[in-house]
TILUMSE-339420 format. One line per 5 residues: their letters; for each residue x, y, z of N, C-alpha, C. Coordinates in steps of 0.05 Angstrom, whole numbers, padded with zeros to 5 digits. Atoms other than C-alpha are relative to their C-alpha. Example, Ala and Ser with C-alpha at 12.3 -4.5 7.8 and 13.67 -1.06 7.14 Angstrom:
as = 00018:-00024:00000:00246:-00090:00156:00018:00024:00000 ~ -00016:-00024:-00001:00273:-00021:00143:-00015:00022:00014 .
// end
This chain:
mvfnt = -00010:00022:-00020:00302:-00010:-00035:00004:-00022:-00019 ~ 00003:00025:00021:00280:-00070:-00082:00014:00012:-00030 ~ -00007:00007:00025:00289:-00046:-00149:00020:00035:-00004 ~ -00027:-00022:00008:00340:00023:-00144:-00013:00014:-00019 ~ -00006:-00007:00016:00300:00061:-00174:-00039:00017:00018 .
rysge = 00015:-00018:-00015:00244:00116:-00146:-00028:-00007:-00005 ~ 00032:-00003:00017:00179:00112:-00201:00004:-00025:-00015 ~ 00011:00019:00022:00157:00059:-00245:00002:00016:-00028 ~ -00003:-00017:00020:00134:00111:-00297:00025:00031:-00003 ~ -00021:-00029:00003:00151:00187:-00305:-00008:00016:00022 .
gkedg = 00003:-00014:-00032:00121:00210:-00230:-00017:00027:-00013 ~ 00013:-00023:00008:00088:00275:-00237:00013:00020:00004 ~ -00023:-00023:00000:00111:00346:-00249:00015:00008:00030 ~ -00007:-00010:-00030:00114:00365:-00177:00021:-00010:00015 ~ -00016:00021:-00011:00159:00301:-00160:-00008:-00022:00009 .
gpgve = 00022:00010:-00021:00109:00265:-00131:-00005:-00040:-00027 ~ 00005:00030:00019:00091:00185:-00151:-00027:00015:-00016 ~ 00023:00001:00014:00045:00180:-00212:-00017:-00016:-00006 ~ 00016:00026:-00002:-00008:00132:-00236:00006:-00022:00005 ~ -00011:00027:-00001:00033:00076:-00240:00009:-00006:00028 .
eeehv = -00005:00006:-00026:00062:00083:-00170:-00032:-00006:00019 ~ 00025:-00006:-00014:-00006:00099:-00141:-00012:-00026:00003 ~ 00004:00023:00010:-00026:00031:-00174:00003:-00025:00013 ~ -00026:00024:-00005:00025:-00004:-00158:-00010:-00004:00033 ~ 00002:-00008:-00027:00020:00021:-00081:-00037:-00015:00012 .
qalft = 00026:00016:00004:-00054:00005:-00088:00001:-00040:00009 ~ -00001:00024:00010:-00048:-00065:-00104:00013:-00008:00023 ~ -00013:00017:-00019:00004:-00085:-00054:-00016:00009:00025 ~ 00021:-00006:-00022:-00044:-00051:00003:-00024:-00016:00000 ~ 00033:00028:00006:-00112:-00097:-00022:00019:-00031:00002 .
mlahl = -00005:00028:-00011:-00057:-00155:-00022:00004:-00005:00030 ~ -00004:00003:-00026:-00035:-00141:00052:-00029:-00002:00009 ~ 00015:00007:-00021:-00102:-00134:00075:-00030:-00020:-00007 ~ 00014:00024:00002:-00139:-00193:00039:00014:-00027:00002 ~ -00016:00026:00000:-00084:-00245:00047:-00005:-00010:00028 .
ysfci = 00003:00021:-00030:-00097:-00253:00126:-00028:00006:00005 ~ 00021:-00006:-00015:-00165:-00233:00136:-00021:-00019:-00008 ~ 00010:00022:-00013:-00211:-00279:00164:-00024:-00004:-00038 ~ -00001:00012:00020:-00240:-00326:00097:-00023:-00014:00008 ~ 00014:00020:-00010:-00301:-00366:00113:00005:-00032:-00011 .
sdnmp = -00008:00025:00027:-00274:-00424:00051:00030:-00011:00025 ~ -00014:00008:-00010:-00220:-00418:00104:-00001:-00026:00025 ~ 00008:00019:-00035:-00254:-00463:00165:-00016:-00019:-00019 ~ 00011:00018:00021:-00299:-00494:00098:00010:-00001:-00020 ~ -00001:00003:00033:-00266:-00519:00043:-00005:-00010:-00022 .
wmrgl = 00024:00012:00023:-00320:-00548:00003:-00006:00029:-00009 ~ 00012:-00026:00003:-00334:-00471:-00005:00021:00021:-00023 ~ -00028:-00015:00020:-00264:-00451:-00041:-00008:00019:-00022 ~ 00010:-00010:00028:-00297:-00444:-00106:-00018:00012:-00007 ~ 00025:-00027:-00003:-00351:-00398:-00089:00014:00023:00002 .
dlegh = -00024:-00034:00000:-00302:-00331:-00073:-00031:00008:00011 ~ 00024:-00026:-00006:-00361:-00302:-00033:00002:00014:00017 ~ -00017:-00027:00001:-00325:-00252:-00004:00016:00017:-00016 ~ -00015:-00009:00018:-00288:-00236:-00069:00026:00003:00008 ~ -00030:-00008:-00012:-00216:-00242:-00028:00006:-00008:-00038 .
eknlk = -00002:00004:00014:-00200:-00287:-00085:-00001:00019:-00021 ~ -00001:-00020:00026:-00214:-00242:-00140:00014:00028:00003 ~ -00012:-00025:-00003:-00186:-00181:-00115:00030:-00010:00012 ~ -00032:00008:00003:-00119:-00222:-00105:00013:-00002:-00014 ~ -00005:00008:00027:-00116:-00246:-00168:00006:00029:-00015 .
eatrv = -00007:-00017:00013:-00118:-00173:-00193:00013:00010:00018 ~ -00022:-00007:-00015:-00076:-00144:-00141:00033:-00015:-00013 ~ -00023:00019:00013:-00023:-00199:-00165:00002:00009:-00029 ~ -00005:-00002:00030:-00038:-00185:-00231:00011:00031:-00011 ~ -00024:-00022:00005:-00017:-00108:-00227:00020:00007:00019 .
iamyh = -00022:-00001:-00010:00041:-00119:-00178:00024:-00014:-00028 ~ -00017:00015:00019:00070:-00167:-00230:00003:00020:-00018 ~ -00008:-00028:00025:00057:-00116:-00291:00022:00019:00004 ~ -00014:-00023:-00009:00102:-00072:-00254:00035:-00010:00003 ~ -00021:00005:-00009:00155:-00119:-00225:00006:-00018:-00026 .
dpiih = -00005:00022:00015:00162:-00169:-00285:00017:00012:-00014 ~ -00012:-00019:00003:00187:-00123:-00329:00032:00011:00003 ~ -00015:-00003:-00023:00234:-00097:-00281:00023:-00019:00008 ~ -00013:00033:-00005:00261:-00165:-00259:00018:-00010:-00029 ~ -00003:00018:00019:00265:-00198:-00325:00032:00023:-00024 .
erikq = -00030:-00013:00002:00322:-00133:-00349:00006:-00001:00012 ~ -00034:00008:-00012:00360:-00139:-00297:00015:-00026:-00001 ~ -00019:00020:00010:00376:-00211:-00315:00009:-00001:-00012 ~ -00013:-00010:00032:00386:-00189:-00379:00028:00013:00005 ~ -00023:00001:-00001:00436:-00150:-00358:00017:-00006:00022 .
wregk = -00026:00014:-00013:00475:-00190:-00305:00005:-00019:-00017 ~ -00007:00011:00021:00475:-00236:-00366:00019:00005:-00018 ~ -00019:-00013:00022:00503:-00192:-00411:00026:00015:00007 ~ -00021:-00008:-00013:00549:-00173:-00360:00002:00035:-00005 ~ 00000:-00033:00001:00531:-00093:-00366:00001:00003:00036 .
keqpe = -00002:-00002:-00034:00522:-00105:-00290:00021:-00011:00019 ~ -00021:00009:-00005:00577:-00122:-00242:-00007:-00002:00031 ~ 00011:-00011:-00035:00559:-00092:-00167:-00028:-00001:00007 ~ 00026:-00005:-00009:00500:-00109:-00137:-00008:00026:00014 ~ 00007:-00030:-00014:00466:-00045:-00120:-00027:00005:00014 .
dlldv = 00034:-00007:-00010:00394:-00070:-00086:-00006:-00029:00004 ~ 00005:00022:00004:00363:-00126:-00071:-00004:-00017:-00019 ~ -00008:00023:00019:00350:-00152:-00134:00015:-00007:-00014 ~ -00030:00008:00005:00415:-00148:-00156:00005:-00021:00016 ~ -00006:00015:-00008:00432:-00184:-00099:-00012:-00037:-00009 .
lvslk = 00015:00031:00005:00376:-00248:-00118:00009:-00003:-00025 ~ -00003:00005:00036:00403:-00242:-00193:00011:-00006:00005 ~ -00020:00005:-00001:00473:-00242:-00173:00002:-00031:00010 ~ 00005:00031:-00015:00467:-00315:-00127:00015:-00014:-00020 ~ -00003:00028:00017:00512:-00369:-00167:00005:-00026:00013 .
ddngd = -00004:00020:-00005:00515:-00437:-00155:00037:-00009:-00003 ~ -00022:-00002:-00006:00579:-00477:-00141:00021:-00009:-00041 ~ -00011:00005:00040:00586:-00484:-00232:-00007:00025:-00005 ~ 00002:-00023:00020:00581:-00409:-00236:-00036:00000:-00007 ~ 00027:-00008:00017:00502:-00414:-00267:-00012:00018:00027 .
sllsa = 00011:-00016:-00021:00453:-00371:-00232:-00022:-00019:00021 ~ 00013:00021:-00018:00423:-00397:-00170:-00037:00003:00002 ~ 00032:-00003:-00009:00345:-00375:-00169:-00006:00009:-00033 ~ 00020:-00013:00031:00302:-00366:-00238:-00011:00018:00010 ~ 00017:-00023:-00004:00264:-00313:-00254:-00024:00001:00026 .
evika = 00024:00001:-00007:00197:-00339:-00221:00013:00000:00033 ~ -00004:00000:-00023:00231:-00355:-00149:00016:00031:00001 ~ -00010:-00027:-00008:00263:-00282:-00149:-00029:00016:-00004 ~ 00027:-00022:00000:00192:-00256:-00166:-00022:-00003:00021 ~ 00004:00015:-00020:00171:-00303:-00107:00010:00013:00027 .
qiigk = -00020:-00014:-00014:00227:-00274:-00066:-00014:00030:00014 ~ 00010:-00031:00001:00200:-00203:-00074:-00023:00008:00015 ~ 00046:-00007:-00010:00121:-00205:-00063:00003:-00021:00026 ~ -00004:00003:-00026:00145:-00249:-00001:00004:00015:00019 ~ -00010:-00016:-00032:00168:-00199:00046:-00021:00016:00002 .
arvhg = 00026:-00010:-00006:00101:-00166:00041:-00015:-00024:00015 ~ 00020:00021:-00019:00068:-00233:00069:00020:-00005:00020 ~ -00013:00003:-00027:00124:-00239:00122:-00013:00027:00016 ~ 00012:-00024:-00019:00101:-00165:00152:-00030:-00008:00007 ~ 00037:00012:-00009:00024:-00193:00147:00004:-00012:00027 .
ssmtt = -00012:00016:-00025:00052:-00246:00192:00003:00013:00026 ~ -00008:-00016:-00012:00084:-00204:00223:-00021:00015:00025 ~ 00024:-00012:-00007:00028:-00160:00241:-00023:-00019:00018 ~ 00021:00024:-00016:-00023:-00216:00259:00010:-00005:00016 ~ -00013:00012:-00020:00023:-00241:00307:-00003:00022:00020 .
mlfar = 00004:-00025:-00022:00025:-00178:00340:-00027:00008:00013 ~ 00027:-00003:-00005:-00049:-00167:00336:-00005:-00021:00017 ~ 00009:00028:-00017:-00057:-00235:00371:00006:00002:00027 ~ -00009:00000:-00027:-00011:-00216:00429:-00009:00023:00010 ~ 00005:-00035:-00007:-00033:-00143:00440:-00031:-00019:00011 .
ilhgf = 00022:00002:-00003:-00100:-00182:00447:00003:-00017:00030 ~ -00007:00024:-00028:-00070:-00241:00506:00010:00016:00015 ~ -00010:-00014:-00031:-00032:-00189:00542:-00025:00024:00007 ~ 00027:-00023:-00013:-00090:-00132:00547:-00021:-00016:00023 ~ 00021:00010:-00016:-00127:-00180:00587:00012:-00017:00019 .
swsip = -00004:00025:-00014:-00131:-00227:00642:-00016:-00023:-00006 ~ 00012:00023:00007:-00153:-00295:00626:-00007:-00019:00033 ~ 00011:00016:-00025:-00196:-00337:00676:-00019:-00020:-00015 ~ 00014:00012:-00001:-00236:-00393:00679:-00023:00009:00001 ~ 00019:00005:-00007:-00306:-00391:00685:-00015:-00006:00023 .
sdegr = 00012:00011:-00028:-00347:-00392:00748:-00016:-00026:00002 ~ 00015:00025:-00008:-00388:-00453:00735:00019:-00019:-00010 ~ -00019:00015:00018:-00329:-00486:00699:00021:-00004:00020 ~ -00018:00006:-00036:-00282:-00529:00750:00027:00005:-00017 ~ -00024:00002:00005:-00227:-00540:00693:-00002:00000:-00019 .
idlse = -00006:00000:00028:-00210:-00532:00624:00006:-00033:-00006 ~ 00000:00020:00012:-00224:-00585:00579:00009:00000:-00026 ~ -00014:-00007:00025:-00173:-00597:00518:-00005:-00031:-00011 ~ -00001:00027:00019:-00203:-00668:00494:-00009:00004:-00022 ~ 00010:-00004:00030:-00204:-00676:00419:-00022:-00015:-00004 .
dkgnl = 00018:00010:00005:-00262:-00692:00387:00011:-00023:-00011 ~ -00010:00026:00010:-00257:-00764:00360:00000:00005:-00033 ~ -00009:-00005:00019:-00234:-00764:00287:00006:00024:-00013 ~ -00014:-00016:00009:-00207:-00698:00282:00014:00013:00028 ~ -00017:-00014:-00030:-00163:-00640:00321:-00023:00015:00007 .
hlarl = 00018:-00023:-00004:-00228:-00603:00330:00005:-00009:00041 ~ 00017:00004:-00019:-00250:-00595:00408:-00017:-00015:00012 ~ 00020:00016:-00006:-00294:-00641:00435:-00026:00024:00020 ~ 00017:-00022:-00010:-00325:-00573:00471:00010:00019:00006 ~ 00000:-00029:-00001:-00317:-00503:00462:00018:00005:00020 .
lvava = -00014:-00002:-00031:-00255:-00474:00505:-00016:00028:-00006 ~ 00010:-00028:-00017:-00288:-00419:00541:00010:00013:00022 ~ -00020:-00017:-00027:-00254:-00365:00582:-00014:00030:00001 ~ 00000:-00037:-00011:-00262:-00290:00616:00022:00012:-00005 ~ -00030:-00017:-00005:-00225:-00235:00600:-00010:00020:00011 .
kprll = 00009:-00024:-00028:-00220:-00185:00651:00024:00020:-00010 ~ -00011:-00012:00003:-00188:-00119:00623:00022:00008:00024 ~ -00010:-00006:-00014:-00119:-00101:00647:00005:00027:00015 ~ -00002:-00020:-00002:-00119:-00037:00645:-00023:00022:00014 ~ 00031:-00021:-00006:-00173:00024:00670:-00016:-00006:-00018 .
qhvyp = 00031:00003:00022:-00245:00021:00632:00008:00021:-00010 ~ 00003:-00019:00020:-00238:00089:00608:00024:00003:-00025 ~ -00019:00017:00015:-00176:00061:00565:-00017:-00011:-00023 ~ 00022:00007:00011:-00224:00022:00533:-00024:00008:-00015 ~ 00023:-00022:00016:-00270:00052:00474:-00029:-00018:-00006 .
c = 00027:00011:00010:-00341:00025:00476:-00016:-00001:-00025 .
// end
């Protein structure tokens, strides 16, 4: 869909994906798994350089693998369009490469095209995260604890954190046997 090719390499004799494709797919799944996972340095920015969970290292390696397979294809396609070997867009990459500004120059640079192609996975990850939170919120009835009179949303002085922790009681909406223990 993106590159209009089935495989990056030769593939297997039986027609299945080859080593290159398996490595590429593994890198994509690694990127999706780590991009939105909990990381302590998201809440404590001073710990960013430590990379305690190894997320940054894993993401750099996944990005390197993806770039290793994407970059040659993208650069070759840009070259084909510049030399006039391609005139009709056949896939998403062709559409991105063929975009022109008012002067007839390429609208998107190679770096922007690479970011757009990788960004599609990021959008999917954001959608999945939103759906996960929606399932959590809609799967329960939320109420104030019995000893609390009201919800206090006042902010702490000097920052946007709540002065008091937000506490709520979750009661499952479905029958108890639906929820695994």
